[in-house]
Biotite code that builds the C-alpha atoms (Angstrom):
import biotite.structure as struc

atoms = struc.array([
    struc.Atom([248.899, 128.467, 54.909], chain_id="A", res_id=1, res_name="MET", atom_name="CA", element="C"),
    struc.Atom([248.837, 129.534, 58.781], chain_id="A", res_id=2, res_name="VAL", atom_name="CA", element="C"),
    struc.Atom([247.586, 132.800, 57.478], chain_id="A", res_id=3, res_name="SER", atom_name="CA", element="C"),
    struc.Atom([244.748, 131.530, 55.473], chain_id="A", res_id=4, res_name="ILE", atom_name="CA", element="C"),
    struc.Atom([243.622, 129.515, 58.569], chain_id="A", res_id=5, res_name="LYS", atom_name="CA", element="C"),
    struc.Atom([243.816, 132.539, 60.617], chain_id="A", res_id=6, res_name="ILE", atom_name="CA", element="C"),
    struc.Atom([242.020, 134.509, 58.062], chain_id="A", res_id=7, res_name="ALA", atom_name="CA", element="C"),
    struc.Atom([239.487, 131.942, 57.642], chain_id="A", res_id=8, res_name="THR", atom_name="CA", element="C"),
    struc.Atom([239.122, 131.765, 61.649], chain_id="A", res_id=9, res_name="ILE", atom_name="CA", element="C"),
    struc.Atom([238.781, 135.783, 62.163], chain_id="A", res_id=10, res_name="ALA", atom_name="CA", element="C"),
    struc.Atom([235.660, 135.480, 59.508], chain_id="A", res_id=11, res_name="ALA", atom_name="CA", element="C"),
    struc.Atom([233.795, 132.667, 60.942], chain_id="A", res_id=12, res_name="VAL", atom_name="CA", element="C"),
    struc.Atom([234.035, 134.556, 64.304], chain_id="A", res_id=13, res_name="LEU", atom_name="CA", element="C"),
    struc.Atom([232.931, 137.695, 63.120], chain_id="A", res_id=14, res_name="SER", atom_name="CA", element="C"),
    struc.Atom([229.906, 136.450, 61.273], chain_id="A", res_id=15, res_name="SER", atom_name="CA", element="C"),
    struc.Atom([229.023, 134.261, 64.526], chain_id="A", res_id=16, res_name="ALA", atom_name="CA", element="C"),
    struc.Atom([229.499, 137.988, 66.798], chain_id="A", res_id=17, res_name="LEU", atom_name="CA", element="C"),
    struc.Atom([227.331, 140.184, 64.107], chain_id="A", res_id=18, res_name="SER", atom_name="CA", element="C"),
    struc.Atom([223.842, 140.736, 64.795], chain_id="A", res_id=19, res_name="VAL", atom_name="CA", element="C"),
    struc.Atom([221.516, 140.887, 62.369], chain_id="A", res_id=20, res_name="THR", atom_name="CA", element="C"),
    struc.Atom([218.240, 142.943, 63.212], chain_id="A", res_id=21, res_name="ALA", atom_name="CA", element="C"),
    struc.Atom([214.442, 141.894, 61.935], chain_id="A", res_id=22, res_name="THR", atom_name="CA", element="C"),
    struc.Atom([212.423, 144.469, 60.315], chain_id="A", res_id=23, res_name="ASN", atom_name="CA", element="C"),
    struc.Atom([209.098, 144.467, 62.186], chain_id="A", res_id=24, res_name="PHE", atom_name="CA", element="C"),
    struc.Atom([206.639, 146.188, 59.760], chain_id="A", res_id=25, res_name="HIS", atom_name="CA", element="C"),
    struc.Atom([202.978, 147.152, 61.053], chain_id="A", res_id=26, res_name="VAL", atom_name="CA", element="C"),
    struc.Atom([200.249, 146.442, 58.455], chain_id="A", res_id=27, res_name="ASN", atom_name="CA", element="C"),
    struc.Atom([197.583, 149.104, 59.539], chain_id="A", res_id=28, res_name="ARG", atom_name="CA", element="C"),
    struc.Atom([197.082, 151.536, 62.346], chain_id="A", res_id=29, res_name="GLY", atom_name="CA", element="C"),
    struc.Atom([199.647, 152.065, 65.439], chain_id="A", res_id=30, res_name="CYS", atom_name="CA", element="C"),
    struc.Atom([201.085, 149.739, 67.734], chain_id="A", res_id=31, res_name="ILE", atom_name="CA", element="C"),
    struc.Atom([203.691, 149.774, 71.006], chain_id="A", res_id=32, res_name="PHE", atom_name="CA", element="C"),
    struc.Atom([206.824, 147.762, 70.111], chain_id="A", res_id=33, res_name="VAL", atom_name="CA", element="C"),
    struc.Atom([209.026, 147.271, 73.079], chain_id="A", res_id=34, res_name="ASP", atom_name="CA", element="C"),
    struc.Atom([207.485, 150.481, 74.256], chain_id="A", res_id=35, res_name="GLY", atom_name="CA", element="C"),
    struc.Atom([207.929, 152.378, 70.794], chain_id="A", res_id=36, res_name="THR", atom_name="CA", element="C"),
    struc.Atom([204.990, 153.914, 69.284], chain_id="A", res_id=37, res_name="ASN", atom_name="CA", element="C"),
    struc.Atom([204.828, 152.664, 65.760], chain_id="A", res_id=38, res_name="VAL", atom_name="CA", element="C"),
    struc.Atom([202.400, 153.153, 62.774], chain_id="A", res_id=39, res_name="CYS", atom_name="CA", element="C"),
    struc.Atom([201.831, 151.848, 59.677], chain_id="A", res_id=40, res_name="ALA", atom_name="CA", element="C"),
    struc.Atom([203.804, 151.832, 57.027], chain_id="A", res_id=41, res_name="PRO", atom_name="CA", element="C"),
    struc.Atom([206.927, 152.236, 59.053], chain_id="A", res_id=42, res_name="ASN", atom_name="CA", element="C"),
    struc.Atom([208.735, 149.803, 60.764], chain_id="A", res_id=43, res_name="THR", atom_name="CA", element="C"),
    struc.Atom([210.998, 149.619, 63.621], chain_id="A", res_id=44, res_name="ILE", atom_name="CA", element="C"),
    struc.Atom([214.670, 147.294, 64.036], chain_id="A", res_id=45, res_name="SER", atom_name="CA", element="C"),
    struc.Atom([214.292, 144.242, 66.604], chain_id="A", res_id=46, res_name="VAL", atom_name="CA", element="C"),
    struc.Atom([217.364, 142.764, 67.538], chain_id="A", res_id=47, res_name="ASN", atom_name="CA", element="C"),
    struc.Atom([216.143, 139.605, 69.739], chain_id="A", res_id=48, res_name="ASP", atom_name="CA", element="C"),
    struc.Atom([213.963, 137.673, 68.094], chain_id="A", res_id=49, res_name="GLY", atom_name="CA", element="C"),
    struc.Atom([211.023, 138.777, 70.390], chain_id="A", res_id=50, res_name="ASN", atom_name="CA", element="C"),
    struc.Atom([209.121, 141.558, 71.368], chain_id="A", res_id=51, res_name="ALA", atom_name="CA", element="C"),
    struc.Atom([206.582, 143.162, 73.720], chain_id="A", res_id=52, res_name="GLU", atom_name="CA", element="C"),
    struc.Atom([203.860, 144.220, 71.438], chain_id="A", res_id=53, res_name="ILE", atom_name="CA", element="C"),
    struc.Atom([200.620, 146.461, 72.813], chain_id="A", res_id=54, res_name="GLU", atom_name="CA", element="C"),
    struc.Atom([197.687, 146.345, 70.141], chain_id="A", res_id=55, res_name="ALA", atom_name="CA", element="C"),
    struc.Atom([194.168, 147.378, 70.061], chain_id="A", res_id=56, res_name="LYS", atom_name="CA", element="C"),
    struc.Atom([194.968, 150.745, 71.224], chain_id="A", res_id=57, res_name="LEU", atom_name="CA", element="C"),
    struc.Atom([191.723, 152.282, 70.366], chain_id="A", res_id=58, res_name="ASP", atom_name="CA", element="C"),
    struc.Atom([189.744, 149.414, 72.208], chain_id="A", res_id=59, res_name="GLN", atom_name="CA", element="C"),
    struc.Atom([189.068, 149.628, 76.328], chain_id="A", res_id=60, res_name="PRO", atom_name="CA", element="C"),
    struc.Atom([190.742, 146.382, 76.327], chain_id="A", res_id=61, res_name="GLN", atom_name="CA", element="C"),
    struc.Atom([193.728, 146.388, 74.112], chain_id="A", res_id=62, res_name="HIS", atom_name="CA", element="C"),
    struc.Atom([196.089, 143.473, 74.510], chain_id="A", res_id=63, res_name="CYS", atom_name="CA", element="C"),
    struc.Atom([199.824, 143.430, 75.637], chain_id="A", res_id=64, res_name="LYS", atom_name="CA", element="C"),
    struc.Atom([201.609, 140.087, 74.145], chain_id="A", res_id=65, res_name="VAL", atom_name="CA", element="C"),
    struc.Atom([205.270, 138.934, 73.519], chain_id="A", res_id=66, res_name="THR", atom_name="CA", element="C"),
    struc.Atom([205.611, 137.786, 70.290], chain_id="A", res_id=67, res_name="PHE", atom_name="CA", element="C"),
    struc.Atom([208.788, 135.314, 69.145], chain_id="A", res_id=68, res_name="THR", atom_name="CA", element="C"),
    struc.Atom([210.283, 134.530, 65.790], chain_id="A", res_id=69, res_name="TRP", atom_name="CA", element="C"),
    struc.Atom([213.308, 132.918, 64.799], chain_id="A", res_id=70, res_name="PRO", atom_name="CA", element="C"),
    struc.Atom([216.514, 135.587, 65.034], chain_id="A", res_id=71, res_name="LYS", atom_name="CA", element="C"),
    struc.Atom([217.448, 135.109, 61.505], chain_id="A", res_id=72, res_name="ASP", atom_name="CA", element="C"),
    struc.Atom([214.182, 136.102, 59.965], chain_id="A", res_id=73, res_name="TYR", atom_name="CA", element="C"),
    struc.Atom([214.854, 139.432, 57.818], chain_id="A", res_id=74, res_name="GLY", atom_name="CA", element="C"),
    struc.Atom([211.053, 140.984, 58.055], chain_id="A", res_id=75, res_name="ASP", atom_name="CA", element="C"),
    struc.Atom([207.832, 140.024, 60.452], chain_id="A", res_id=76, res_name="VAL", atom_name="CA", element="C"),
    struc.Atom([204.731, 141.731, 59.896], chain_id="A", res_id=77, res_name="PHE", atom_name="CA", element="C"),
    struc.Atom([201.839, 142.500, 62.494], chain_id="A", res_id=78, res_name="PHE", atom_name="CA", element="C"),
    struc.Atom([198.996, 141.824, 60.454], chain_id="A", res_id=79, res_name="GLY", atom_name="CA", element="C"),
    struc.Atom([195.312, 144.288, 60.169], chain_id="A", res_id=80, res_name="ALA", atom_name="CA", element="C"),
    struc.Atom([194.045, 141.247, 61.948], chain_id="A", res_id=81, res_name="ASP", atom_name="CA", element="C"),
    struc.Atom([196.214, 141.765, 65.045], chain_id="A", res_id=82, res_name="ASN", atom_name="CA", element="C"),
    struc.Atom([198.225, 138.369, 64.093], chain_id="A", res_id=83, res_name="CYS", atom_name="CA", element="C"),
    struc.Atom([201.805, 138.235, 63.400], chain_id="A", res_id=84, res_name="PHE", atom_name="CA", element="C"),
    struc.Atom([203.449, 137.069, 60.095], chain_id="A", res_id=85, res_name="TYR", atom_name="CA", element="C"),
    struc.Atom([206.883, 136.022, 58.444], chain_id="A", res_id=86, res_name="ASP", atom_name="CA", element="C"),
    struc.Atom([207.678, 137.487, 54.775], chain_id="A", res_id=87, res_name="SER", atom_name="CA", element="C"),
    struc.Atom([205.771, 134.763, 53.038], chain_id="A", res_id=88, res_name="ASN", atom_name="CA", element="C"),
    struc.Atom([202.407, 135.685, 54.537], chain_id="A", res_id=89, res_name="GLY", atom_name="CA", element="C"),
    struc.Atom([202.604, 132.784, 56.802], chain_id="A", res_id=90, res_name="ALA", atom_name="CA", element="C"),
    struc.Atom([201.293, 133.389, 60.717], chain_id="A", res_id=91, res_name="ASN", atom_name="CA", element="C"),
    struc.Atom([204.085, 132.753, 63.177], chain_id="A", res_id=92, res_name="ILE", atom_name="CA", element="C"),
    struc.Atom([203.220, 130.224, 65.497], chain_id="A", res_id=93, res_name="ASN", atom_name="CA", element="C"),
    struc.Atom([199.301, 130.820, 65.805], chain_id="A", res_id=94, res_name="GLY", atom_name="CA", element="C"),
    struc.Atom([200.518, 134.279, 67.570], chain_id="A", res_id=95, res_name="GLN", atom_name="CA", element="C"),
    struc.Atom([197.893, 136.808, 67.668], chain_id="A", res_id=96, res_name="CYS", atom_name="CA", element="C"),
    struc.Atom([197.144, 139.688, 70.096], chain_id="A", res_id=97, res_name="CYS", atom_name="CA", element="C"),
    struc.Atom([193.047, 138.866, 71.157], chain_id="A", res_id=98, res_name="ARG", atom_name="CA", element="C"),
])
């Protein structure tokens, strides 16, 4: 009985300590994600539920903004319209690079 409780506690602690990264997808062009250049169709792994994005690199006034999302999201997408989406295609909290 004690060994079952210890195993259960160990499993709970292990899952609480594990970090799940989010796959950050770029739909078109190239952007910087936390200072790393990422071009479509490539992805980058982000752990914190936020990332500093620099986009519109081909324009004189490109933008720099920090996007945030729930840490448990498996995939997020930077759209061709410079807005930020979840895996269902819904904009995340109205976030766009303007």
